[in-house]
C-alpha positions in Angstrom: 54.0 -76.2 33.6 52.2 -76.4 36.4 48.9 -75.2 37.5 47.4 -74.9 40.9 43.9 -72.0 40.1 42.7 -74.8 42.6 44.5 -77.0 43.0 42.1 -79.5 42.3 43.4 -83.0 40.2 42.5 -84.6 36.9 42.0 -87.6 35.0 42.8 -87.2 31.5 41.7 -90.2 29.8 42.5 -91.0 26.1 39.2 -91.7 23.9 39.3 -94.7 21.9 40.7 -97.6 23.6 40.2 -96.4 26.9 36.9 -95.4 27.3 35.3 -97.0 23.9 35.6 -100.3 22.1 38.6 -99.8 19.1 38.5 -101.4 16.0 41.5 -104.2 15.7 43.0 -103.9 12.0 47.1 -105.4 11.7 47.6 -105.6 15.1 46.8 -101.9 15.4 44.3 -99.9 17.0 41.8 -98.0 15.2 38.5 -95.8 16.1 34.9 -96.3 15.3 34.1 -94.6 11.8 30.2 -94.3 12.5 28.0 -93.7 15.8 26.8 -97.3 15.1 29.9 -98.9 15.8 30.7 -96.6 19.3 30.4 -98.7 22.2 32.3 -97.4 25.5 34.1 -100.9 27.5 31.2 -101.5 30.0 33.1 -100.8 33.5 33.5 -97.0 31.8 30.8 -95.5 33.3 31.7 -96.8 36.8 34.6 -96.1 36.6 34.8 -92.9 35.7 32.0 -91.9 38.3 34.4 -93.3 41.0 36.9 -91.1 40.6 34.8 -88.0 39.9 33.4 -89.3 43.1 36.8 -89.4 45.0 37.5 -85.2 43.5 38.6 -86.1 39.6 38.1 -84.0 37.1 37.8 -86.0 33.9 38.9 -84.8 30.7 39.0 -87.2 27.3 42.7 -85.8 25.4 41.9 -87.9 22.1 43.4 -87.3 19.3 41.4 -87.4 15.6 43.4 -87.4 12.3 41.0 -89.1 10.2 39.4 -85.4 10.7 42.3 -84.0 9.6 43.4 -86.7 6.7 39.9 -86.2 4.9 38.7 -89.3 6.0 36.0 -89.1 9.1 33.6 -86.5 9.3 34.0 -84.2 12.5 30.0 -83.8 12.7 30.6 -88.2 13.3 33.8 -87.4 16.0 31.5 -84.6 17.7 28.3 -86.9 17.6 30.5 -89.5 19.2 31.3 -87.2 21.8 27.6 -86.6 22.3 26.8 -89.8 23.1 29.6 -90.1 25.1 29.0 -87.3 27.3 25.5 -88.7 27.7 26.8 -91.7 28.5 29.5 -90.2 31.0 28.3 -87.4 32.3 30.7 -86.4 34.8 33.2 -85.9 31.8 34.3 -82.4 33.0 35.1 -81.7 29.1 36.4 -83.5 25.9 39.7 -82.2 24.3 40.1 -83.3 20.9 42.5 -82.7 18.4 42.3 -82.5 14.8 45.4 -82.8 13.0 46.5 -84.9 10.6 50.2 -85.7 12.1 52.6 -87.3 9.9 55.3 -84.9 8.6 53.6 -81.7 10.1 56.6 -79.5 11.2 56.8 -78.6 13.6 54.0 -80.7 15.3 50.8 -79.9 16.4 51.3 -78.8 20.1 47.3 -80.4 21.1 48.0 -83.1 18.9 49.6 -86.2 22.0 52.3 -86.9 22.0 52.9 -83.3 22.3 50.8 -81.7 26.2 48.3 -79.0 24.8 45.7 -80.7 25.2 46.2 -81.6 29.4 48.1 -77.8 29.6 44.7 -75.9 28.0 42.5 -77.8 30.6 44.8 -77.2 33.1 44.9 -73.9 32.4 41.0 -73.6 32.1 39.8 -75.5 34.5 41.6 -74.8 37.3 43.8 -77.9 37.5 47.1 -79.1 39.2 48.6 -81.4 36.8 51.5 -82.4 39.4 48.3 -84.0 41.2 47.6 -85.9 38.2 46.8 -88.6 36.1 46.5 -89.9 31.9 44.9 -92.8 30.7 45.8 -94.4 27.7 46.4 -97.1 25.7 48.1 -95.9 23.3 52.9 -95.0 23.6 51.4 -91.9 22.7 50.0 -91.5 25.2 52.0 -92.3 27.9 54.3 -89.9 26.3 52.4 -86.8 26.7 51.9 -87.4 30.0 54.6 -87.6 30.7 55.4 -83.8 29.0 52.8 -82.4 31.2 54.3 -83.8 33.9 51.3 -86.4 34.7 51.5 -89.6 36.3 50.6 -92.5 33.7 48.9 -95.7 33.5 49.3 -98.1 30.5 46.1 -99.8 29.5 48.0 -102.9 28.0 46.5 -104.5 24.6 48.8 -106.0 23.5 49.4 -104.0 20.6 52.2 -104.4 17.5 54.0 -101.3 18.5 56.7 -100.5 21.7 56.6 -98.4 23.9 58.6 -95.9 24.0 58.4 -93.7 27.6 57.4 -96.2 30.4 54.1 -95.7 32.7 53.5 -96.0 35.9 51.2 -98.2 35.8 50.6 -101.0 33.5 47.1 -102.4 33.4 44.4 -104.1 31.5 41.0 -102.6 31.7 40.0 -98.9 32.9 38.8 -100.7 36.1 41.7 -101.4 36.8 43.2 -98.4 36.2 40.9 -96.2 38.2 41.5 -98.5 41.3 45.4 -97.7 40.3 44.8 -93.9 40.7 42.7 -94.6 43.6 44.8 -96.4 45.6 48.3 -94.4 44.6 45.6 -90.3 44.3 48.4 -88.3 46.9 52.1 -87.5 45.8 
């Protein structure tokens, strides 16, 4: 599906490990558990400002399954998102999926790797998916972007998990991802 209501391109951003520092346990990333643990990467605000200045609509697309599993309070996640929007005012929207995953049949259409969060934001904000990007640090982010028809940038932290789809670009930070998008923005 391609939405072209106003032809605006977007950059969809994963949250944990892309905008904010993730918690690593046994080689796998996890979200922070408290607002006190929630810290942005030093380059996140500047990278987002550069993308927004270039005309990209910035949308966060984040799975927060711990809420659906009952191991995280939704109010804590919402407080993190309030802090995120205060730190990065260029964010047009934060799409969140609280579905727990783990064997849902059928899978929730908004839970990455499904593209529902991107499609919903594209419809609601009048975005052109064919000119848009997905940036993330997990296989789910790359698969989601592919399924939505956007180009993908993978931030490689060397996690103990394999990618399932090839990203268009691989980088080491959000700042590098922003530079790739700014260089290769037009199709």
